[in-house]
VMD Tcl script that draws the C-alpha trace (Angstrom):
set ca {
  {128.22 -9.20 91.86}
  {128.21 -9.60 88.06}
  {125.01 -8.48 86.34}
  {123.20 -10.35 83.59}
  {122.37 -8.72 80.25}
  {118.83 -7.61 81.23}
  {119.86 -6.07 84.53}
  {122.99 -4.62 82.95}
  {120.98 -3.03 80.16}
  {118.54 -1.50 82.65}
  {121.39 -0.09 84.74}
  {123.15 1.33 81.69}
  {119.84 2.60 80.31}
  {119.31 4.61 83.49}
  {122.93 5.79 83.57}
  {123.09 6.82 79.92}
  {119.61 8.30 80.11}
  {120.68 10.51 83.01}
  {124.01 11.36 81.40}
  {122.26 12.25 78.17}
  {119.88 14.50 80.11}
  {122.77 16.15 81.99}
  {124.68 16.74 78.73}
  {121.51 18.08 77.11}
  {121.03 20.62 79.93}
  {124.74 21.47 79.82}
  {124.42 22.28 76.12}
  {121.34 24.43 76.70}
  {123.10 26.44 79.42}
  {126.25 26.84 77.32}
  {124.37 27.74 74.12}
  {122.04 30.29 75.71}
  {124.81 32.00 77.69}
  {127.59 31.91 75.10}
  {125.72 32.38 71.80}
  {126.19 30.41 68.54}
  {129.84 31.33 67.88}
  {131.29 30.60 71.32}
  {129.01 27.60 71.73}
  {130.55 26.43 68.45}
  {134.00 26.68 70.06}
  {132.87 24.64 73.08}
  {131.21 22.08 70.77}
  {134.46 21.72 68.82}
  {136.37 21.30 72.11}
  {134.02 18.57 73.34}
  {134.01 16.84 69.96}
  {137.80 16.88 69.78}
  {138.17 15.42 73.29}
  {135.68 12.62 72.61}
  {137.05 11.82 69.14}
  {140.69 11.74 70.27}
  {140.11 9.79 73.48}
  {137.90 7.23 71.76}
  {140.26 6.85 68.82}
  {143.26 6.17 71.03}
  {141.59 3.96 73.65}
  {138.37 2.41 72.35}
  {140.31 -0.64 71.17}
  {142.00 -0.96 74.56}
  {138.64 -0.58 76.31}
  {136.90 -3.20 74.16}
  {139.96 -5.45 74.37}
  {139.72 -5.34 78.16}
  {135.97 -6.00 78.02}
  {136.19 -8.88 75.55}
  {139.19 -10.78 76.91}
  {138.38 -10.27 80.58}
  {134.78 -11.44 80.01}
  {136.08 -14.56 78.21}
  {138.55 -15.46 80.97}
  {136.04 -14.54 83.66}
  {133.66 -17.11 82.13}
  {136.30 -19.82 82.67}
  {137.49 -18.39 86.02}
  {141.02 -17.89 84.65}
  {142.20 -15.16 87.03}
  {145.82 -15.28 85.85}
  {144.82 -14.43 82.29}
  {142.52 -11.68 83.59}
  {145.53 -10.19 85.34}
  {147.59 -10.54 82.17}
  {144.99 -8.64 80.13}
  {144.72 -5.88 82.74}
  {148.48 -5.36 83.06}
  {149.12 -5.33 79.31}
  {146.26 -2.92 78.66}
  {147.57 -0.64 81.39}
  {150.90 -0.49 79.54}
  {149.12 0.20 76.24}
  {147.16 3.05 77.84}
  {150.29 4.66 79.27}
  {151.99 4.37 75.87}
  {149.17 6.00 73.88}
  {148.90 8.76 76.49}
  {152.57 9.66 76.07}
  {152.23 9.44 72.27}
  {149.16 11.69 72.29}
  {150.83 14.31 74.50}
  {153.90 14.45 72.24}
  {151.78 14.78 69.07}
  {149.64 17.50 70.68}
  {152.70 19.50 71.72}
  {154.11 19.35 68.18}
  {150.82 20.64 66.74}
  {150.15 23.16 69.52}
  {149.94 26.20 67.25}
  {147.72 24.52 64.66}
  {145.30 23.13 67.28}
  {145.05 26.39 69.23}
  {144.52 28.57 66.16}
  {142.18 26.38 64.11}
  {140.14 24.61 66.79}
  {140.07 26.89 69.81}
  {140.13 30.42 68.35}
  {143.56 31.11 69.97}
  {142.43 30.21 73.51}
  {145.57 28.56 74.94}
  {143.63 27.58 78.07}
  {141.23 25.50 75.95}
  {144.22 23.71 74.41}
  {145.43 22.76 77.91}
  {141.93 21.57 78.83}
  {141.84 19.50 75.64}
  {145.22 17.93 76.43}
  {144.53 17.07 80.08}
  {140.90 15.98 79.65}
  {141.77 13.68 76.74}
  {144.58 12.02 78.71}
  {142.28 11.49 81.70}
  {139.61 9.96 79.49}
  {142.17 7.43 78.19}
  {142.31 5.90 81.66}
  {138.59 6.38 82.38}
  {137.61 4.40 79.28}
  {140.17 1.64 79.86}
  {139.15 1.10 83.49}
  {135.47 1.30 82.58}
  {136.06 -1.42 80.00}
  {137.69 -3.53 82.71}
  {134.63 -3.18 84.93}
  {132.38 -4.14 82.02}
  {134.52 -7.21 81.34}
  {134.05 -8.23 84.96}
  {130.31 -7.66 84.37}
  {130.28 -5.01 87.10}
  {127.93 -2.88 85.05}
  {126.46 -1.11 88.07}
  {129.74 0.57 88.93}
  {130.50 1.28 85.29}
  {127.10 2.93 84.93}
  {127.50 4.93 88.13}
  {130.85 6.30 86.93}
  {129.07 7.70 83.85}
  {126.40 9.40 85.97}
  {129.11 10.97 88.15}
  {131.00 12.15 85.06}
  {128.12 14.06 83.49}
  {126.54 15.28 86.73}
  {129.85 16.90 87.70}
  {130.06 18.52 84.24}
  {126.57 20.00 84.64}
  {126.98 21.13 88.26}
  {130.34 22.71 87.42}
  {129.00 24.92 84.64}
  {126.05 25.97 86.82}
  {128.32 26.96 89.69}
  {131.04 28.57 87.57}
  {128.58 30.60 85.46}
  {126.71 31.68 88.60}
  {129.71 32.60 90.77}
  {132.02 34.01 88.10}
  {131.09 34.91 84.51}
  {129.61 33.37 81.35}
  {133.01 32.60 79.83}
  {133.86 29.95 77.25}
  {136.94 28.99 79.29}
  {134.81 28.23 82.35}
  {132.58 26.01 80.20}
  {135.77 24.23 79.13}
  {136.82 23.83 82.77}
  {133.47 22.16 83.48}
  {134.27 19.61 80.77}
  {137.68 18.94 82.35}
  {136.25 18.28 85.82}
  {134.02 15.48 84.48}
  {136.77 12.86 83.80}
  {138.58 13.90 87.00}
  {135.57 12.93 89.12}
  {134.86 9.76 87.15}
  {138.48 8.56 87.35}
  {138.60 9.07 91.12}
  {135.41 7.02 91.55}
  {136.55 4.18 89.25}
  {139.94 3.97 90.97}
  {138.23 3.52 94.34}
  {135.92 0.83 92.93}
  {138.78 -1.06 91.27}
  {140.44 -1.37 94.66}
  {137.37 -3.27 95.88}
  {137.70 -5.82 93.05}
  {141.37 -6.67 93.57}
  {140.45 -10.15 94.83}
  {139.18 -11.04 91.35}
  {142.70 -10.68 89.99}
  {145.56 -13.09 90.57}
  {148.86 -12.11 92.13}
  {150.55 -13.91 89.25}
  {150.12 -13.25 85.57}
  {149.66 -15.82 82.83}
  {151.51 -15.75 79.51}
  {148.19 -15.78 77.68}
  {146.82 -13.97 75.84}
  {150.02 -12.93 74.11}
  {150.84 -9.30 73.41}
  {150.45 -10.02 69.70}
  {146.95 -11.46 70.21}
  {145.89 -8.40 72.19}
  {147.34 -5.94 69.68}
  {145.77 -7.74 66.73}
  {142.43 -7.10 68.41}
  {143.09 -3.65 69.88}
  {144.58 -1.84 66.87}
  {141.88 -2.62 64.28}
  {139.16 -2.33 66.94}
  {140.26 1.24 67.69}
  {139.76 2.12 64.05}
  {136.49 0.18 63.84}
  {134.90 1.67 66.95}
  {136.09 5.17 66.13}
  {134.48 4.82 62.70}
  {131.20 3.38 63.98}
  {130.64 5.37 67.10}
  {132.41 8.67 66.69}
  {132.52 9.78 63.06}
  {129.29 11.67 63.78}
  {131.15 13.48 66.59}
  {133.37 14.88 63.84}
  {130.34 16.74 62.45}
  {131.04 20.05 64.26}
  {134.72 19.79 63.28}
  {133.84 19.22 59.61}
  {131.39 22.13 59.72}
  {134.04 24.37 61.33}
  {136.59 23.69 58.57}
  {133.99 23.96 55.78}
  {132.15 26.91 57.36}
  {132.70 28.70 60.68}
  {132.20 28.40 64.46}
  {128.66 29.82 64.28}
  {127.48 27.19 61.80}
  {129.25 24.50 63.86}
  {127.34 25.67 66.93}
  {123.98 25.52 65.13}
  {124.75 22.03 63.80}
  {125.88 20.80 67.25}
  {122.79 22.23 68.94}
  {120.43 20.48 66.50}
  {122.35 17.20 66.68}
  {121.88 17.09 70.46}
  {118.26 15.97 69.89}
  {119.48 12.81 68.15}
  {122.47 12.30 70.41}
  {120.02 11.67 73.23}
  {118.76 8.54 71.49}
  {122.31 7.44 70.82}
  {123.32 7.97 74.42}
  {120.45 5.82 75.67}
  {121.07 3.06 73.11}
  {124.69 2.93 74.19}
  {123.36 1.19 77.30}
  {122.27 -1.69 75.08}
  {125.54 -1.83 73.16}
  {127.68 -1.80 76.30}
  {125.60 -4.45 78.05}
  {125.28 -6.75 75.08}
  {128.96 -6.93 74.06}
  {130.46 -8.91 76.98}
  {127.47 -11.26 76.88}
  {127.76 -11.79 73.12}
  {131.46 -12.56 73.55}
  {130.60 -14.96 76.38}
  {127.90 -16.77 74.35}
  {130.23 -17.00 71.37}
  {133.02 -18.68 73.35}
  {130.47 -21.03 74.98}
  {128.92 -21.73 71.51}
  {125.40 -20.85 72.67}
  {124.34 -19.71 69.21}
  {120.58 -19.74 69.84}
  {121.01 -17.29 72.69}
  {123.50 -15.29 70.61}
  {121.06 -14.91 67.70}
  {118.13 -14.09 69.98}
  {120.11 -11.25 71.55}
  {120.88 -9.85 68.09}
  {117.23 -10.03 67.02}
  {116.02 -8.19 70.11}
  {118.73 -5.56 69.66}
  {117.74 -4.92 66.03}
  {114.06 -4.51 66.94}
  {114.95 -1.99 69.65}
  {117.22 0.06 67.38}
  {114.72 0.11 64.48}
  {111.96 1.38 66.76}
  {114.21 4.22 67.94}
  {115.21 4.94 64.31}
  {111.55 5.33 63.32}
  {110.86 7.60 66.30}
  {113.76 9.88 65.29}
  {112.36 10.26 61.77}
  {108.91 11.18 63.08}
  {110.35 13.75 65.50}
  {112.52 15.34 62.79}
  {109.59 16.00 60.44}
  {107.07 17.07 63.09}
  {108.33 18.84 66.22}
  {112.09 18.88 65.66}
  {112.31 22.53 64.57}
  {110.12 23.67 67.44}
  {112.23 21.75 69.97}
  {115.45 23.39 68.74}
  {113.99 26.91 68.77}
  {112.30 26.55 72.17}
  {115.41 25.12 73.82}
  {118.15 27.20 72.21}
  {116.37 30.23 70.77}
  {115.56 31.36 67.23}
  {119.22 32.16 66.47}
  {119.82 28.38 66.42}
  {116.98 27.72 63.95}
  {117.67 25.12 61.24}
  {115.68 23.77 58.27}
  {113.48 20.67 58.61}
  {115.40 18.89 55.81}
  {118.59 19.11 57.88}
  {116.87 17.52 60.88}
  {115.55 14.73 58.66}
  {119.03 14.01 57.30}
  {120.40 13.99 60.86}
  {117.78 11.45 61.91}
  {118.71 9.20 58.98}
  {122.47 9.23 59.50}
  {121.98 8.79 63.27}
  {119.75 5.76 62.67}
  {122.15 4.05 60.29}
  {125.08 4.67 62.59}
  {123.09 3.13 65.46}
  {122.49 -0.01 63.37}
  {126.17 -0.07 62.40}
  {127.24 0.25 66.01}
  {125.04 -2.67 67.04}
  {126.47 -4.93 64.33}
  {129.95 -3.73 65.23}
  {129.45 -5.50 68.56}
  {128.15 -8.61 66.82}
  {131.13 -8.94 64.48}
  {133.59 -8.09 67.26}
  {132.12 -10.86 69.42}
  {132.62 -13.22 66.49}
  {136.23 -11.98 66.05}
  {135.47 -10.89 62.48}
  {138.04 -8.10 62.75}
  {139.18 -8.17 59.14}
  {135.60 -7.95 57.88}
  {134.81 -5.03 60.18}
  {137.95 -3.16 59.14}
  {137.05 -3.67 55.48}
  {133.51 -2.41 56.09}
  {134.71 0.82 57.63}
  {137.51 1.40 55.13}
  {134.93 1.28 52.34}
  {132.61 3.54 54.36}
  {135.39 6.09 55.00}
  {136.19 6.15 51.30}
  {132.54 7.05 50.69}
  {132.79 9.74 53.41}
  {135.77 11.40 51.70}
  {134.12 11.36 48.28}
  {130.85 12.83 49.55}
  {132.65 15.59 51.48}
  {133.91 16.83 48.09}
  {130.39 17.42 46.76}
  {129.75 21.03 45.61}
  {127.10 21.68 48.29}
  {126.72 23.99 51.30}
  {128.70 22.94 54.42}
  {125.62 21.56 56.22}
  {124.35 19.49 53.29}
  {127.84 18.27 52.45}
  {128.48 16.96 55.98}
  {124.97 15.50 56.38}
  {125.06 13.60 53.07}
  {128.61 12.42 53.79}
  {127.64 11.04 57.21}
  {124.49 9.42 55.81}
  {126.40 7.74 52.98}
  {129.01 6.50 55.45}
  {126.44 4.97 57.80}
  {124.49 3.23 55.03}
  {127.66 1.83 53.44}
  {129.09 0.46 56.69}
  {125.81 -1.17 57.70}
  {125.25 -2.74 54.27}
  {128.77 -4.18 54.01}
  {128.61 -5.64 57.54}
  {125.30 -7.35 56.74}
  {126.84 -8.82 53.59}
  {129.79 -10.21 55.55}
  {127.52 -11.71 58.21}
  {125.31 -13.27 55.53}
  {127.95 -14.76 53.25}
  {131.03 -15.25 55.44}
  {130.32 -17.27 58.57}
  {133.06 -17.96 61.14}
  {134.71 -21.38 60.73}
  {133.24 -22.99 63.80}
  {129.71 -22.30 62.54}
  {130.27 -23.72 59.04}
}
mol new
graphics top color blue
foreach p $ca { graphics top sphere $p radius 0.5 }
foreach p [lrange $ca 0 end-1] q [lrange $ca 1 end] { graphics top cylinder $p $q radius 0.2 }
display resetview
């Protein structure tokens, strides 16, 4: 049965809270057993998988969520089927494209990202491809407002990752390749679960497909949305990769370990963003603007409170938390934790307003916001600073710019039907 926004948020809050906890414990186990350098390799592997899979499929996922939720509101099962079938084709296409690109750049990827571990390259390739389908099918469930099953698939994903590293490190050895295998098993388990659940919802699809929405309509949403969501939600995941290229694996491991504290807040808030998007899209198409605006207001209050908590933690107990959890070899300065809290907070605000503008179909405005923000990112990465400061200031400038430009667009450029 479809869940409303409050119940959906609670379900996703629990799911992302648990998944964040599982990932947190996974990182502790990996960091303490592998050390900063090899933990840096595993952090780069995880970052690369998440960045690539989100970049290629986040538009498809949100396209499925948005269009299916719209047609589900009007009980148009033929158009729901059309959206599902077309997005399946898009997912297959980007998977093939990704595999071909990865094969061409095999030597570069293996040497520069995975310290010449060919097995980690294979894990990267297979796990990324599996996540393409996990994210697309999860978006379909969210469009159908089956947030319980979507949330459960996330819990399964991260619980399998954690249990795998515990078992593999206990039975065999503390090897970076076994940590990578644990990451691979996560999307395998999640995809199996989602596939079983999708079979139970076949009755909500029609045997026949409509001609609407057109392929052009879907692509005009999916392509820019991939860029937009990658920019808003996953530029921070590039942090360890930036640090690796500007510094080394050890520094990337220290950065990734410290960032985990703030990723926890982001993971939990994702429950709000996932729950609110299909409902915002639904209220927009039904022209319930009072409800729409009330949902935005509540979302902003929630995010700002979390933002303030992150700042307090960074300047008080942040250093102690990092050293207690990971050990003194992962110690980092308080100023770095403060900068991490700031860029995390502004990216959280940007991600919330991403959902708002997407629900209003303000795709051009969102694309412009992130193009300007990425230009700022590139400029700030050229600053003559240490690798950590350079990446932290670049991410902070990017988050502030994107958020400010989106607010300007929302303030001065209203959609036509609200003028």
